[in-house]
FIZA-866919 format. One record per residue: residue number from 1; residue in one letter; chain; x, y, z of N, C-alpha, C in turn. Coordinates in Angstrom, 1 decimal, padded with zeros to 4 digits. Atoms other than C-alpha are relative to their C-alpha. Layout:
N
REC     i   aa   ch     n_xx     n_yy     n_zz    ca_xx    ca_yy    ca_zz     c_xx     c_yy     c_zz
REC   NUM    a    A        X        Y        Z        X        Y        Z        X        Y        Z
...
This chain:
104
REC     i   aa   ch     n_xx     n_yy     n_zz    ca_xx    ca_yy    ca_zz     c_xx     c_yy     c_zz
REC     1    x    A    001.0    001.0   -000.2    028.1    009.8    035.4   -001.4   -000.5   -000.8
REC     2    x    A    001.3   -000.7    000.9    024.9    010.6    033.1    000.7   -000.2   -001.3
REC     3    x    A   -000.1    000.7    001.2    027.6    010.0    030.0    000.4   -001.4    000.3
REC     4    x    A   -000.3    001.3   -000.1    028.9    006.6    030.9   -001.2   -000.4    000.1
REC     5    x    A    000.9    000.7   -000.1    025.7    005.1    031.8   -000.8    000.5   -001.6
REC     6    x    A    000.5   -000.6    000.8    023.9    006.5    028.1    000.9   -001.0   -000.7
REC     7    x    A   -001.3    000.6    000.3    027.1    005.1    026.6    000.1   -002.2    000.3
REC     8    x    A    000.2    001.4   -000.6    026.5    002.1    028.4   -001.3   -001.5   -000.3
REC     9    x    A    001.3    000.4    000.6    022.6    002.1    027.1    000.4   -000.7   -002.0
REC    10    x    A    000.3   -000.1    001.1    024.0    002.5    023.5    000.5   -001.1   -000.5
REC    11    x    A   -000.5    001.5    000.8    026.4   -000.7    023.0   -001.0   -000.9    000.2
REC    12    x    A    000.6    001.5    000.0    023.9   -002.8    025.0   -001.6   -000.2   -000.8
REC    13    x    A    001.3   -000.2    001.8    021.2   -001.9    022.1    001.0    000.0   -001.0
REC    14    x    A   -000.3    001.3    001.8    023.8   -002.8    019.3   -000.6   -000.7    000.1
REC    15    x    A    000.1    001.1   -000.1    024.9   -005.7    020.5   -001.3   -000.8    000.1
REC    16    x    A    001.4    000.7    000.5    021.2   -006.7    020.8   -000.7   -000.1   -001.3
REC    17    x    A    000.7   -000.3    001.3    020.3   -004.9    017.2    000.9   -001.3   -000.7
REC    18    x    A   -000.8    000.8    000.5    023.4   -007.3    016.4   -000.5   -001.2    000.0
REC    19    x    A    000.3    001.2    000.8    022.6   -009.9    017.5   -001.6   -000.4   -000.3
REC    20    x    A    000.9    000.4    000.7    019.2   -010.2    016.8   -000.1   -000.2   -002.3
REC    21    x    A   -000.1   -000.2    001.3    020.0   -009.8    013.4    000.7   -001.4   -001.0
REC    22    x    A   -001.5    001.9    000.4    022.9   -012.8    012.7   -001.6   -001.0   -000.3
REC    23    x    A    000.8    000.3   -000.2    019.9   -014.4    014.6   -001.0   -000.3   -001.6
REC    24    x    A    000.6   -000.2    001.5    017.6   -014.0    011.3    000.1    000.0   -000.7
REC    25    x    A   -000.8    000.4    001.1    019.9   -014.5    009.2   -000.1   -001.1   -000.1
REC    26    x    A   -000.2    001.6    000.7    020.8   -017.8    010.0   -001.1    000.0    000.6
REC    27    x    A    001.6   -000.4    000.3    016.6   -018.0    010.2    000.2   -000.3   -001.8
REC    28    x    A    000.5   -000.1    001.5    017.3   -018.3    006.2    001.0   -000.7   -000.3
REC    29    x    A   -000.9    001.0    000.7    019.9   -020.9    005.7   -000.5   -000.8   -000.5
REC    30    x    A    000.3    001.2    001.2    019.5   -022.8    002.4    000.6   -000.9    000.1
REC    31    x    A   -000.2    001.1    000.5    019.8   -025.9    001.8    000.2   -000.7   -001.6
REC    32    x    A    000.1    000.7    001.8    020.5   -028.0   -001.7    000.8   -002.1   -000.2
REC    33    x    A   -000.3    000.9    000.6    020.9   -031.5   -002.8    001.4    000.3   -001.1
REC    34    x    A   -000.2    000.8    001.0    023.8   -032.4   -004.6    000.6   -000.3   -000.4
REC    35    x    A   -000.2    000.9    000.5    024.1   -035.5   -004.8   -000.9   -001.0    000.7
REC    36    x    A    001.2    001.0   -000.6    021.8   -038.5   -004.3    000.1   -001.2   -001.1
REC    37    x    A   -001.6    001.2    001.0    023.6   -041.9   -004.9   -002.0   -001.2    000.7
REC    38    x    A    000.8    000.8   -000.7    020.7   -045.6   -004.6    000.8   -000.3    000.3
REC    39    x    A   -000.4    000.9   -000.3    021.7   -047.8   -002.4   -000.9   -000.9    000.8
REC    40    x    A    001.3    000.9   -000.2    019.1   -049.6   -001.5   -001.6    000.1   -000.7
REC    41    x    A    001.1   -000.2    000.1    015.4   -050.1   -002.7   -000.3   -002.0    000.3
REC    42    x    A    000.4    000.6   -000.3    013.2   -052.6   -001.2   -001.8    000.5    000.0
REC    43    x    A    001.2   -000.2   -000.2    009.3   -053.1   -001.3   -001.0    000.5    001.4
REC    44    x    A    000.1   -001.0   -000.6    009.0   -051.0    001.4    000.7    000.8   -000.2
REC    45    x    A   -000.5   -002.0    000.7    011.1   -048.0   -000.1    000.8    000.1   -000.2
REC    46    x    A   -001.3    000.0    000.3    014.5   -046.6   -001.2    000.4    000.5    000.6
REC    47    x    A   -000.7   -000.7   -001.2    017.5   -045.6    001.3    000.8    000.2   -001.6
REC    48    x    A   -000.6   -000.8    000.8    019.6   -043.5   -000.7    000.9    000.8    000.9
REC    49    x    A   -001.8   -000.8   -001.4    023.2   -041.6    000.4   -000.2    001.5   -000.7
REC    50    x    A    000.3   -001.2    001.1    022.3   -037.8   -000.5    001.0    001.1    001.2
REC    51    x    A   -000.7   -000.6    000.0    024.5   -035.0   -000.5   -000.6    001.3    000.6
REC    52    x    A    000.7   -000.7    000.3    024.1   -032.0    000.6    001.1    001.6    000.9
REC    53    x    A   -001.0   -001.1    000.3    025.4   -028.1    000.9   -000.8    001.1    000.5
REC    54    x    A    000.7   -001.2   -001.0    024.4   -025.5    003.7    000.5    001.0   -000.9
REC    55    x    A   -000.2   -001.4    000.4    024.6   -021.7    002.5   -001.1    000.7    001.5
REC    56    x    A    000.9   -001.7   -001.2    024.6   -019.2    005.6    000.5    001.1   -000.1
REC    57    x    A   -000.1   -000.3    000.4    024.1   -016.4    005.0    000.9    001.1    001.5
REC    58    x    A    000.2   -000.8   -001.3    025.0   -014.9    009.0    001.5   -000.1   -000.1
REC    59    x    A   -002.0   -000.4   -000.5    028.3   -014.0    010.1   -000.2   -001.4    001.0
REC    60    x    A   -000.2    001.4   -001.4    027.9   -016.9    013.3    000.1   -001.4   -001.0
REC    61    x    A   -000.5    001.6    000.2    029.8   -020.1    012.9   -001.0   -000.8    000.4
REC    62    x    A    000.5    000.7   -000.2    027.4   -022.6    013.4    000.5   -001.3   -000.3
REC    63    x    A    001.0    001.2   -000.3    027.1   -026.0    014.3   -000.4   -000.8    000.4
REC    64    x    A    001.0    001.7    000.2    025.3   -029.0    013.5    000.8   -001.2    000.3
REC    65    x    A    000.2    001.6   -001.3    025.9   -032.6    015.7   -001.2   -001.0   -001.7
REC    66    x    A    000.7    001.2    000.2    024.3   -035.5    014.6   -002.0    000.4   -000.9
REC    67    x    A    001.3   -001.2    000.4    020.7   -034.0    012.5   -000.9   -001.5   -000.6
REC    68    x    A    001.0    000.9    000.7    017.6   -036.3    012.2   -001.5    000.8   -000.8
REC    69    x    A    001.1   -000.9    000.9    014.8   -035.2    009.4   -000.8   -000.5   -000.6
REC    70    x    A    000.9    000.6   -000.2    011.9   -035.6    008.8   -000.8    001.1   -001.8
REC    71    x    A    001.1   -001.0    001.2    010.2   -034.5    004.7   -000.9   -000.3    000.4
REC    72    x    A    001.7   -000.1    000.0    006.4   -033.6    004.3   -000.2   -000.1   -001.2
REC    73    x    A    000.7    000.3    001.5    004.9   -033.5    001.4   -001.8    000.0    000.5
REC    74    x    A    001.2    000.0   -000.1    000.8   -032.6    001.5   -000.5   -000.6    001.3
REC    75    x    A   -000.4    000.5   -000.4    001.1   -033.2    004.7   -000.1   -000.8    001.0
REC    76    x    A   -000.5    001.6    000.2    002.4   -036.6    004.6    001.3   -000.1    000.7
REC    77    x    A   -001.3    000.2   -000.3    005.5   -038.0    005.8    000.4   -000.7   -000.7
REC    78    x    A   -000.6    001.3    001.0    007.4   -039.6    003.0    001.0   -000.1    000.5
REC    79    x    A   -001.2    000.9   -000.5    010.6   -040.0    004.0    000.3    000.6    001.8
REC    80    x    A   -000.6   -000.4   -000.4    013.1   -039.4    006.2    002.2   -000.3    000.6
REC    81    x    A   -000.2    000.7    000.1    016.6   -039.8    007.5    001.4    001.1    001.1
REC    82    x    A   -000.8   -001.1   -000.9    019.6   -038.3    009.6    002.3    000.4   -000.5
REC    83    x    A   -001.7   -000.8    000.6    022.9   -035.9    008.6    001.2   -000.3    001.1
REC    84    x    A   -001.7    001.1   -000.8    026.9   -036.7    009.6   -000.6    001.6    000.5
REC    85    x    A    000.3   -001.3   -000.9    027.2   -033.5    012.1    001.1    000.8   -001.1
REC    86    x    A   -000.7   -000.7    000.7    029.3   -030.8    010.4   -000.1    001.8    000.6
REC    87    x    A    000.0   -001.7   -000.3    030.3   -026.3    010.7   -000.1    000.4   -000.9
REC    88    x    A    000.1   -000.2    001.1    029.1   -024.4    008.9    000.5    001.4    000.4
REC    89    x    A   -001.0   -002.3   -000.9    031.6   -020.5    008.6   -001.5    000.8   -000.8
REC    90    x    A   -000.1   -000.8    000.4    030.7   -017.9    008.8    000.4    000.9   -001.3
REC    91    x    A   -000.4    000.2    001.6    029.4   -016.9    005.5    000.4   -000.4   -001.1
REC    92    x    A   -000.9    001.0    001.1    030.0   -019.4    003.7   -001.1   -001.7   -000.2
REC    93    x    A    000.5    001.8    000.1    029.3   -023.3    002.8    000.6   -001.0    000.7
REC    94    x    A   -000.1    001.6   -000.9    028.9   -026.7    004.2   -000.3   -001.0   -000.9
REC    95    x    A    000.8    001.6   -000.1    028.5   -029.9    003.1    000.1   -001.0    000.8
REC    96    x    A   -000.3    001.9   -001.3    027.9   -033.1    004.8   -001.4   -001.1   -000.2
REC    97    x    A    000.5    000.4    000.2    026.0   -035.9    004.2   -001.3   -001.1    000.4
REC    98    x    A    001.5    000.8   -001.1    023.2   -038.8    005.4   -000.3   -000.9   -000.6
REC    99    x    A    000.5    001.2    000.8    021.3   -041.4    004.6   -001.5    000.4    000.4
REC   100    x    A    001.1   -000.7   -000.1    017.8   -040.6    004.0   -001.2   -001.7   -000.8
REC   101    x    A    001.0    000.5    000.3    014.9   -042.9    003.5   -001.3    000.0    000.1
REC   102    x    A    001.3   -000.6    000.2    011.6   -043.1    001.6   -000.9   -000.2    000.1
REC   103    x    A    001.1    001.7   -000.4    008.4   -045.1    002.2   -001.1    000.5   -000.6
REC   104    x    A    001.1    000.4    001.1    006.2   -045.8   -000.3   -001.5    000.1   -000.1
């Protein structure tokens, strides 16, 4: 019984360590703007259609639903928008688009 308990503990520690490393990797997802098109310009700001590419360094498949985002610089909100839902494959890249409005 001692060997089985030790094996179970070693397996549990291994699973926890693997899960933590994948969680840590998933927090390092990179995003870059691959395309930006001006849709509308008014005296209140501009509306853009953005295309973003996400790079997933983890072994986890990540599913992102409709996502609201804001952009801040120097503690001031300068814009925001909504991204379309997308799935980010393990150790892969995914592209999604959405609208972004800046506030002038």
